[in-house]
C-alpha positions in Angstrom: 0.0 0.0 0.0 2.8 2.3 1.0 4.7 1.6 -2.2 1.7 2.3 -4.3 1.2 5.7 -2.7 4.9 6.5 -3.2 4.6 5.5 -6.9 1.6 7.7 -7.2 3.4 10.6 -5.7 6.3 10.0 -8.0 4.1 9.8 -11.0 2.3 13.1 -10.1 5.7 14.7 -9.5 7.0 13.6 -12.9 3.8 15.0 -14.5 4.2 18.3 -12.6 7.8 18.7 -13.6 7.0 17.9 -17.2 4.2 20.5 -17.1 6.6 23.1 -15.6 9.2 22.3 -18.2 6.7 22.7 -21.1 5.4 25.8 -19.5 8.8 27.4 -19.2 9.6 26.5 -22.8 6.4 28.0 -24.0 6.9 31.1 -21.9 10.4 31.5 -23.4 8.9 31.9 -26.9 6.3 34.4 -25.8 7.1 38.1 -26.3 7.9 40.0 -23.1 5.2 42.3 -21.7 5.8 46.0 -22.1 4.3 48.8 -20.0 3.1 51.2 -22.7 2.5 53.9 -20.0 6.3 54.3 -20.0 6.3 55.6 -23.5 8.5 58.8 -23.7 7.0 62.2 -24.3 6.8 63.5 -27.9 9.4 65.7 -29.6 10.4 68.8 -27.8 11.5 72.1 -29.3 15.3 71.7 -28.8 15.8 68.8 -31.2 13.5 70.4 -33.8 15.6 73.6 -33.7 18.7 71.5 -34.1 17.3 69.9 -37.3 16.3 73.3 -38.6 19.9 74.3 -38.7 21.7 74.4 -42.0 22.9 70.8 -42.2 26.0 69.8 -44.1 26.3 67.0 -46.6 27.3 63.7 -44.9 28.1 60.5 -46.8 27.9 57.1 -45.1 28.9 53.6 -46.1 28.2 50.5 -44.2 31.2 48.3 -44.3 30.2 44.6 -44.0 33.1 42.6 -42.6 31.4 39.3 -41.7 28.2 37.5 -40.9 26.7 34.4 -39.3 23.3 32.8 -39.7 21.0 32.3 -36.7 17.4 30.9 -36.7 14.8 33.6 -36.6 13.3 32.3 -33.4 16.7 33.1 -31.6 16.6 36.7 -32.8 12.8 37.3 -32.4 11.1 36.1 -29.2 7.7 34.9 -30.1 8.7 33.6 -33.6 8.6 29.9 -34.2 10.5 30.1 -37.5 13.7 28.3 -38.1 14.4 30.4 -41.1 18.0 31.6 -41.1 18.6 35.3 -40.4 21.9 36.9 -41.4 23.6 38.6 -38.5 26.2 41.1 -39.6 29.5 42.3 -38.2 29.8 45.8 -39.6 31.3 49.2 -39.3 29.8 52.5 -40.5 32.1 54.9 -42.4 31.0 58.5 -42.0 32.4 61.3 -44.1 31.6 64.7 -42.6 33.1 68.1 -43.7 34.8 68.3 -40.3 36.1 64.7 -40.1 36.0 61.1 -41.4 35.3 58.5 -38.8 33.9 55.0 -38.1 31.0 53.9 -35.9 32.1 50.5 -34.6 34.8 48.6 -36.4 33.8 45.3 -38.1 36.5 42.6 -38.1 40.2 42.7 -38.3 42.4 40.4 -40.5 43.8 38.6 -37.4 40.5 38.3 -35.5 40.7 34.5 -35.3 44.2 34.8 -33.7 42.8 37.0 -31.0 40.0 34.6 -30.3 42.0 31.4 -30.1 42.4 31.5 -26.3 38.6 31.8 -25.7 36.6 28.8 -24.5 35.4 26.4 -27.1 31.6 27.0 -26.4 32.2 30.8 -26.9 34.0 30.2 -30.2 31.4 27.8 -31.4 28.5 30.2 -30.7 29.0 33.9 -30.3 32.3 33.9 -32.2 31.3 31.6 -35.0 31.2 33.8 -38.1 32.5 34.0 -41.6 34.9 36.9 -42.4 33.7 38.5 -45.7 36.3 41.2 -45.8 38.6 42.8 -43.2 38.1 46.3 -42.0 41.4 47.4 -43.7 40.2 45.8 -47.0 36.8 47.5 -46.7 38.5 50.9 -46.1 40.8 50.3 -49.1 37.7 49.8 -51.3 36.6 53.2 -50.2 40.0 54.7 -51.1 41.0 55.1 -47.5 44.0 54.2 -45.3 43.8 54.0 -41.5 45.6 57.3 -41.2 42.8 59.0 -43.1 40.4 58.3 -40.2 40.1 61.1 -37.6 38.6 58.9 -34.9 36.3 55.9 -34.1 33.1 56.1 -32.2 32.4 52.8 -30.3 28.8 52.1 -29.7 29.8 49.9 -26.7 32.7 47.7 -25.5 31.6 44.2 -26.4 34.4 42.4 -28.2 32.5 42.2 -31.6 32.4 46.0 -31.8 36.1 46.6 -31.2 37.1 43.6 -33.2 38.4 45.6 -36.2 40.6 47.9 -34.2 43.8 45.8 -34.8 43.5 46.8 -38.5 43.6 50.5 -37.6 46.0 50.7 -34.7 46.7 54.3 -33.6 43.4 55.8 -34.7 41.9 57.5 -31.6 38.9 55.7 -30.1 36.0 57.4 -28.4 33.6 55.7 -26.0 30.8 56.8 -23.7 32.3 57.4 -20.2 29.4 55.3 -18.6 30.5 52.4 -20.8 34.2 52.7 -20.0 33.5 52.9 -16.2 31.3 49.9 -16.4 34.0 47.9 -18.3 36.6 48.9 -15.7 34.2 47.7 -12.9 33.6 44.4 -14.6 29.9 45.0 -15.4 30.7 44.2 -19.1 32.2 40.8 -20.0 35.7 41.4 -21.2 36.4 37.7 -22.1 39.7 37.2 -20.3 41.0 40.7 -21.4 40.1 40.2 -25.0 38.4 43.6 -25.3 41.5 45.5 -23.9 43.9 43.5 -26.1 41.9 44.3 -29.2 42.3 48.0 -28.5 46.0 48.0 -27.6 48.0 50.7 -29.3 45.0 53.0 -29.9 44.4 56.0 -27.7 41.0 55.9 -26.0 39.1 59.0 -24.7 35.7 59.2 -23.1 32.8 61.4 -24.1 29.8 62.5 -22.0 26.2 62.7 -23.1 25.4 65.9 -21.3 23.5 67.8 -23.9 19.7 68.3 -23.9 17.1 65.5 -24.5 16.8 64.6 -28.1 13.9 62.8 -29.9 12.6 61.4 -26.6 16.0 60.2 -25.4 17.1 61.7 -22.1 20.4 63.4 -23.2 22.6 63.9 -26.2 26.0 64.9 -27.6 26.2 67.0 -30.8 29.5 65.7 -32.1 30.4 68.6 -34.5 28.1 71.2 -33.1 26.0 71.5 -36.3 23.2 69.1 -35.5 24.4 66.5 -38.1 25.9 63.8 -35.8 24.0 63.4 -32.6 24.7 60.7 -30.0 22.0 59.5 -27.6 22.1 56.9 -24.7 20.5 53.5 -25.5 21.4 51.6 -22.3 20.5 48.1 -21.2 22.4 45.9 -23.6 25.4 47.5 -21.9 25.3 50.5 -19.5 26.7 52.9 -22.0 25.5 51.6 -25.4 25.3 54.7 -27.6 23.1 55.4 -30.6 24.0 57.8 -33.4 21.6 60.0 -35.4 22.8 61.2 -38.8 21.0 64.4 -40.0 22.2 65.7 -43.4 21.3 67.9 -46.3 22.1 65.3 -49.0 20.2 62.2 -47.8 17.8 60.6 -45.5 18.1 60.8 -41.7 19.5 57.6 -40.2 19.6 56.2 -36.7 22.2 53.6 -35.8 21.4 51.7 -32.6 24.6 49.8 -31.6 23.1 46.7 -30.0 20.0 48.2 -28.4 18.2 45.9 -30.8 19.6 43.0 -32.9 17.0 43.0 -35.7 14.2 45.3 -36.7 11.4 43.2 -35.2 12.9 43.8 -31.7 11.8 47.5 -31.8 8.9 47.2 -34.2 6.8 44.6 -32.2 8.5 45.2 -29.7 10.1 42.0 -28.5 13.5 40.8 -27.4 15.6 38.0 -28.8 15.0 34.6 -27.3 16.0 34.7 -23.6 18.5 31.9 -23.9 20.5 34.3 -26.1 19.3 37.7 -24.8 19.9 37.0 -21.1 23.5 36.2 -21.8 24.4 39.4 -23.7 22.3 41.9 -21.8 23.7 43.8 -18.8 20.3 45.1 -17.4 17.2 43.5 -18.8 14.7 46.1 -17.3 16.7 49.0 -18.8 17.1 47.2 -22.1 13.3 46.7 -22.3 12.7 50.4 -21.6 15.1 51.3 -24.3 13.3 49.0 -26.8 10.1 50.7 -25.8 11.6 54.1 -26.5 12.8 52.9 -29.9 9.4 51.4 -30.7 7.8 54.8 -30.0 10.4 56.6 -32.1 9.9 54.1 -35.0 6.2 54.6 -34.9 6.5 58.4 -34.7 9.1 58.6 -37.5 8.5 55.9 -40.1 10.6 57.8 -42.5 13.8 57.3 -40.4 15.5 53.9 -40.8 16.6 52.4 -37.4 19.7 50.3 -38.1 21.0 47.8 -35.5 24.6 46.9 -35.9 23.9 43.2 -36.4 20.8 43.6 -38.6 22.1 42.6 -42.1 18.7 43.0 -43.7 18.3 46.7 -42.6 21.9 47.5 -43.4 21.6 46.1 -46.9 18.3 47.9 -47.5 19.8 51.2 -46.3 22.9 50.8 -48.5 20.7 50.1 -51.5 19.0 53.4 -51.0 22.3 55.2 -50.4 23.8 53.7 -53.6 20.8 54.7 -55.6 21.1 58.3 -54.2 24.8 58.4 -55.2 24.1 57.0 -58.7 21.8 60.0 -59.3 24.4 62.5 -58.5 
């Protein structure tokens, strides 16, 4: 009698654990809940006045250095599709009358050498990519040498955004002070010193986003003082992840996001990547969700402005097609 009761309890326990497991799996596929009452306020006067300035011509080119394919359900929580999505490793070349610079750095020619001491699981997942061209080679295609660059803006200090620096050693690097301090304090994974090694030999200075609120984002930095290149905080993925607006006379406005989103669906729905991926690459999930909500609001309010995440191959390719068509008409 006693053994039957024990067996019954064990059976119910197994059923309960199975149900919990299935429930957890289903929940992991459901989009996160967003509090829409936290939507930011609409556009204020300051940023509109900045855009009303006489803007300069600014040319941009997205330099694709590598890519990897992940199932869509990894990049878009709530999707059940196994369709492969191309994830890019890119840099943005910006030519402004006051300077030529990069936003993030793509991949260097010796990136695999830098990664060889990393754990095998890391190399087989986050660092499993195909190099399409090195940063140096991509710059050469644009008629540039490293010494032609005035500086590099780093969206944040994850390894895959500084991974092209060895190709341009000596070019000054600029990073959000919040990001630098977080890296020094160990908040950001540095992968056994990999991030610092990739930046060796290049002077690094910090900038502060102490300007007025801009397009619903709490602060800003007008890089050249003419309203054309405006940086805004997009924290959560890392504490100091920094977005870049490009406002110009000769083309569409653009908004580069660093890794505040990975693909367009993240801010359009909004939804995060699958938690098995997202939890491992996100410093502060609550802040990251709030940033996605702010991006969602901006995207709805400004459908004419492309929001381009630095791993979103699809949006990058679409934006470059428009840019190339614009240049062909000149």
